C-alpha positions in Angstrom: 6.2 10.8 11.5 2.8 10.6 9.8 -0.1 10.7 12.3 -1.1 7.0 12.2 2.3 5.8 12.7 2.9 8.4 15.5 -0.2 7.2 17.3 0.8 3.5 17.2 4.2 4.4 18.6 2.6 6.3 21.5 0.3 3.5 22.3 2.9 0.8 22.4 4.4 0.1 25.9 7.9 0.3 24.3 9.5 1.8 21.2 8.5 -0.1 18.1 11.6 -0.5 15.7 9.8 -2.6 13.2 7.4 -0.4 11.2 6.8 0.5 7.8 4.6 3.5 6.7 3.2 4.1 3.1 4.1 7.2 1.2 0.9 9.0 2.1 0.9 7.9 5.7 -2.5 6.0 5.6 -1.0 2.4 6.0 1.3 1.2 8.7 2.7 -2.2 8.8 4.3 -3.3 12.1 5.8 -6.3 13.7 6.1 -5.9 17.5 5.9 -7.7 20.9 3.2 -6.4 23.4 3.1 -7.2 26.9 -0.3 -8.4 28.4 -2.5 -5.4 28.9 -6.0 -3.9 28.9 -7.6 -0.7 28.3 -9.8 1.4 26.0 -9.6 0.4 22.3 -11.3 1.9 18.9 -10.8 4.7 16.6 -13.4 6.3 14.2 -11.3 6.0 11.0 -8.9 3.2 11.8 -9.0 -0.6 10.8 -6.6 -2.6 12.7 -5.6 -6.3 12.2 -3.1 -8.3 14.1 -1.8 -11.6 13.1 -0.4 -13.5 16.1 3.0 -14.9 15.5 3.8 -16.0 19.2 2.5 -15.9 22.5 -1.3 -15.8 23.0 -4.0 -16.8 25.3 -7.3 -15.6 26.3 -8.6 -12.3 24.3 -11.3 -10.3 25.5 -12.8 -7.4 23.5 -16.0 -5.6 24.2 -17.1 -3.1 21.7 -20.3 -1.5 20.1 -20.5 -4.5 17.9 -20.5 -7.1 20.8 -18.3 -9.3 22.7 -15.3 -11.3 21.5 -13.7 -13.8 24.0 -11.8 -16.7 22.8 -8.2 -18.3 23.0 -6.0 -16.4 20.7 -3.6 -19.0 18.9 -0.7 -18.5 16.5 -1.8 -18.0 13.0 -5.1 -16.4 13.9 -5.9 -12.6 13.4 -8.2 -10.3 15.1 -9.9 -7.3 13.6 -10.7 -4.0 15.1 -13.0 -2.0 13.0 -13.4 1.7 12.5 -15.9 3.2 14.9 -15.7 0.1 17.4 -15.1 1.7 20.7 -14.8 -0.3 23.9 -12.6 -2.2 26.1 -9.9 -5.0 25.6 -7.8 -7.4 27.7 -5.0 -9.0 25.8 -2.3 -11.6 26.6 1.5 -11.2 25.8 1.6 -11.4 22.1 4.0 -10.9 19.2 2.1 -9.5 16.4 2.4 -8.8 12.5 -0.2 -6.1 12.1 -1.6 -3.6 9.7 -3.3 -0.3 10.5 -5.3 1.4 7.8 -6.8 5.0 8.1 -10.1 4.3 6.4 -10.8 8.0 5.7 -8.6 7.5 2.5 -11.4 5.1 1.0 -14.1 8.1 1.4 -13.9 8.7 -2.2 -13.3 5.2 -3.8 -16.2 3.5 -5.5 -18.4 2.0 -2.9 -16.5 3.5 -0.1 -15.3 1.3 2.7 -17.0 -2.1 2.7 -19.1 -3.4 5.6 -17.4 -5.9 7.5 -18.7 -5.5 10.9 -19.5 -9.2 11.2 -15.6 -10.2 11.4 -15.0 -8.2 14.7 -16.8 -10.9 16.9 -14.3 -13.8 16.2 -10.8 -14.6 15.5 -9.9 -15.6 12.0 -7.6 -18.0 10.1 -7.0 -17.1 6.5 -4.1 -18.0 4.3 -4.4 -15.1 1.9 -4.2 -12.5 4.8 -1.3 -14.2 6.3 0.5 -14.4 3.0 0.0 -10.8 2.2 1.2 -9.5 5.6 4.4 -11.9 5.4 5.0 -10.9 1.9 4.9 -7.1 2.6 7.1 -7.4 5.7 9.7 -9.7 3.8 9.9 -7.3 0.9 10.4 -4.4 3.3 13.2 -6.1 5.2 15.2 -6.4 2.0 14.2 -3.0 0.6 12.3 -4.5 -2.2 9.1 -2.5 -1.9 8.3 -0.5 -4.8 6.3 2.8 -4.7 2.7 2.1 -3.8 3.3 -1.4 -2.7 2.0 -1.0 0.8 -1.1 0.7 -0.3 -1.9 -1.9 -2.8 -1.3 -4.5 -0.1 -3.7 -3.1 2.0 -6.3 -2.9 -0.7 -5.8 -6.7 -1.2 -6.3 -7.1 2.6 -9.6 -4.9 2.5 -10.9 -6.9 -0.4 -10.0 -10.2 1.2 -11.8 -9.1 4.5 -15.0 -8.2 2.4 -14.9 -11.6 0.9 -14.5 -13.4 4.4 -17.5 -11.1 5.6 -19.7 -12.7 2.9 -19.5 -9.9 0.2 -19.3 -11.3 -3.4 -16.1 -10.0 -5.3 -16.8 -6.7 -6.5 -16.0 -5.7 -10.3 -13.7 -3.0 -10.0 -15.1 0.3 -11.6 -12.8 1.8 -14.1 -11.5 5.1 -13.3 -11.7 7.8 -16.0 -8.1 8.5 -16.9 -6.5 12.0 -16.6 -6.8 13.9 -19.8 -3.8 15.1 -22.0 -4.4 18.7 -20.6 -4.4 17.5 -16.8 -1.2 15.3 -17.5 0.7 18.2 -18.9 -0.3 20.3 -16.0 0.9 17.6 -13.6 4.1 17.4 -15.6 4.7 21.0 -15.4 4.2 21.0 -11.7 6.5 18.0 -11.1 9.3 20.0 -13.1 8.7 23.0 -11.3 9.0 21.4 -7.9 11.5 18.8 -8.9 13.8 19.6 -6.1 10.8 19.5 -3.3 9.5 16.6 -1.6 6.0 15.9 -3.1 3.3 13.5 -1.8 0.0 12.3 -3.2 -2.0 15.0 -1.8 0.1 17.6 -3.3 -0.1 16.0 -6.7 -3.9 15.7 -6.4 -4.1 19.1 -5.3 -2.7 20.6 -8.6 -5.8 19.2 -10.3 -8.4 19.9 -7.6 -8.8 16.2 -7.0 -9.1 13.8 -4.0 -5.9 11.6 -3.5 -7.7 8.3 -4.1 -9.6 9.6 -7.1 -6.4 11.1 -8.5 -4.4 7.8 -7.9 -6.9 5.8 -10.0 -7.1 8.5 -12.6 -3.4 8.5 -13.0 -3.0 5.0 -13.1 -5.7 4.6 -15.9 -3.8 7.1 -18.0 -0.3 6.0 -17.3 -0.3 2.6 -15.9 1.4 3.8 -12.8 0.7 4.6 -9.3 1.6 8.5 -8.1 5.1 7.7 -6.8 6.2 5.5 -9.5 4.9 8.2 -12.0 7.0 10.9 -9.8 10.1 8.9 -9.6 10.1 7.9 -13.3 9.5 11.6 -14.3 12.3 12.8 -12.2 14.7 9.9 -13.3 14.0 11.0 -17.1 15.1 14.5 -16.2 18.2 12.9 -14.3 19.1 11.2 -17.5 19.2 14.5 -19.4 21.2 16.2 -16.9 23.8 13.4 -16.4 24.2 13.2 -20.3 25.2 17.0 -20.0 28.0 16.2 -17.6 26.4 17.2 -14.4 27.7 15.5 -11.2 25.6 12.7 -9.8 25.5 14.5 -6.3 24.2 17.8 -8.0 21.5 15.7 -10.0 20.6 14.0 -6.8 19.8 17.3 -5.0 18.1 18.9 -7.9 15.7 15.6 -8.0 14.8 16.3 -4.5 17.3 13.4 -2.9 19.3 14.7 0.0 20.8 11.3 0.1 22.8 10.4 -3.2 22.6 6.7 -2.6 18.8 6.7 -2.4 18.8 8.7 -5.7 21.2 6.0 -7.2 18.9 3.2 -6.0 16.0 4.9 -7.5 17.8 5.6 -10.8 18.9 1.8 -11.1 15.5 0.8 -10.3 14.0 2.9 -13.0 16.7 3.1 -15.7 18.6 -0.2 -15.1 22.0 1.0 -14.3 23.6 3.3 -11.7 24.0 7.0 -12.5 27.7 6.7 -12.4 27.4 4.5 -15.5 25.0 6.7 -17.5 26.8 7.8 -20.8 27.9 11.3 -21.0 28.3 13.7 -24.0 
């Protein structure tokens, strides 16, 4: 289990069944009921946001930024910022929340935005609520495309920056990967087709940081890393199936231990199930 998700599970008073973790482990979406509790809070590189669905009462947070003390009502969310250490006392709540490892923003243009003014009050915002609910609903019906959770987190962070009073930033265009870099990346993916690959591994081939690599790949291909990886593997799978290879063998060769997950990925990319792909 990725480190961020593992930490959240350890902190919960009881096992959390309702969690979704991004492919690179930097974002966790959760829905969980927490009993009334108090204790230490804060982490140097984590942003935590909790939207109250049910329960509530007086919330108390004392951090390096100051003191928040207010009744927490359904529809409101609180924000715990990276580096804000302190003490909290919370009522019993059911939350739809998001935790983000902000270290992933270290090489993004402008870095992580300054949103410290948000930690001293509760908020009610239809954009934040809609994004969290949309992400959760999509996860429940297995409709999340690769990179969906990471981009949802980017929308949340951008909206928080707006709520903190920052004007909308014009996104700086990333320099696309060169044709030489794309060939090197394709060769690596083909060579390690049967192995599980993550964004860090793909970025490491080109000596790049994961965030910089993701933006450069998207600028060159229009796809985030996992969509690119899946499409490349499914293209190889089409060729293998055309030669008469069995679906199970092709799935294993593409790094899928579960043939049904391979079939779902194949249909998502190609439009039909692998069993229906024409053979010579």
